N, C-alpha and C positions, 0 to 999 in steps of 0.2 A: 359494740361501738361506744367509744368514750366521748363524752361531751364536756368541754372545759370552758364554758362561757358562750356568749351569743355567736361569735364567729371564731371560736378557738379551735384547737386541733381536733381532728377526727381520726378514727382508726380505720384503715383500709387494709383488708387482707390481700396479701400477694398470692400469686398462683402457687407458690411453694407452701402457702399456709401461714407464713410469718406475718405478724401484724406490723403495719407501717403507720406511723403517726404523721399526719400531714396537716398543714394549715390550710383552711378552706380557701383563703384569698390567693394562695400560691398553687393551689391544685390545678392540674391540667383539666381540660374539658372532659376527657375520658374518665379521669378520676371523679370529677363532679357527677357525671352521668351515672357511674357505678354506685357512688354513694347515694344519689337521689333514688336510684332503682331499689336500693336497700331500705329506703324510707327516711333518709336523712334530709329533713326539711331545709336545713342550713345550706346544703349543697345546691338544692334547686333555687333557693333565694339568691345564691351567688350567681347562678346561671342567669336569673332574671336581672340582677344588678349589672352583670357584664353586657348583656345583649339587649336590654330594653331600649337604649337609644336607637339601635338598628331597627328593631321591631317597630318602634314608633315612627321612624322615618318611612318605612315601607307602608305602614298603615295610613300615614298622612298623604301619600300619593293617591290613595283611593277615596279618602273622605276629607272634607274641609272643616267640619265642625270638630272641635276638641273632644267633645263627649263621644262622638262616633269613633274617633281615633283611639281613645282610651278603651272603649268597649272592644274594638277589633283587636287591640294589643292583648287585652286580658283574655279574650277568647283564644287567641293564638297560643299564648303561654299555657292555658288550660289544656288545649289540644296537644301541645308538646309534652306536657306532664303525663297525660294519659297514654301517649304513644312513645314514651321513653324507651320501652322495651324494643321498639322497632329501629332505634338508632344503632347502627352497627359500627360507627366510627370510621367508615371508609372515607367520607368527606368531612369537611369541617362542621362543627356544631353550629357555627354561625350561619353557614349555608343551609343547613337542615332547618334551622329556625326561620330563616328568610323564606324558604320554600313553603313552609307551613303557614307563615303569615300571609304571603301573597295569595295562596290558595284560599285561606280563610276569608280574606278581604274580598277576593273575587266572588266567592259564593255569596257573601253578605251583600255585596254591591248588586249582584244579579237579582237578589230578592228585593232589594230596595227599588230597583227599576221596575220589576214586575208589580210591586205594590203601588208604585206611582202610576203605572199604566192603568191598573185596576181602579184606583181612586179617580183618576181623570176620566176614565170611561164611564163610571157610575155617575159622577158629578155632571158629566156632559149630557148623559141621558136625562137626568133629573132636571137640569137647567134647560133642556130642549135644544142644546147647541150641537149635540153630536147625533147624527142620523146615519142610517145605512143607505148607500146608493143602490142602484139596480144590480150591481155586481156583488153585493154583500160586503163592500168595503166601507169602513167608517170614514165619515167626513164631517167637517165642521160647517154648520149652516150660518149664513150671514146674519140671521136674526139674533144670534147670541154674541155678536161682536166678532164673528169669524176667527181668524188666527190670533187677533189681539186678545180675545177672551181666553183662548188656549194658553198663550204666552203668560198671561197674568196668573192663571191657575198653576202653570208650571213653575213660575218664580216662587210661589208660596210654598212649594215642596222642598225648598233648600237643597236642590240637587246641583252637583258640579256640571260642567259643560258636557263631559262625556256621557253622564247619566241623562242629561236633557236630550242629547242627540239620540241615545238609545230609546228613550221614551217616545220621541217624535217618530222614529222609524217603526215602533211597535203599535202606534195608534193609527 
């Protein structure tokens, strides 16, 4: 593979064995995937450049803090890089990346909700505001401020509305 600068031409071998010189910026998605599979970092950098706006848009639907969106996008691209060999080219690369991003964000979101439930549960027991009723269900007692105390703790976790609803259902 030839390298002629930061984003210069790359050599891609055709099925007939002939070498083709292509510009990274003009390469098709399939050519970029093929080059990235062969270890060409510039090819994957071009994939990230092309599709990072879409990946960030998807991640921002799941998380409201910029740092969380950036982490989710980075994890999605890392997962895509690791799974490049599974991309068969039947659908668009953009759709494949979108699916990976949504799945990654969904998993990360579930773990955030579970962690929030655990934190609220432990803090509730320590503060004495969360008790078990006769049926083994968790409930907030009036001595700790009732639901108001719960809402205050929930607000401090910086969750979006969907996550808050999930936490409330799980407590």
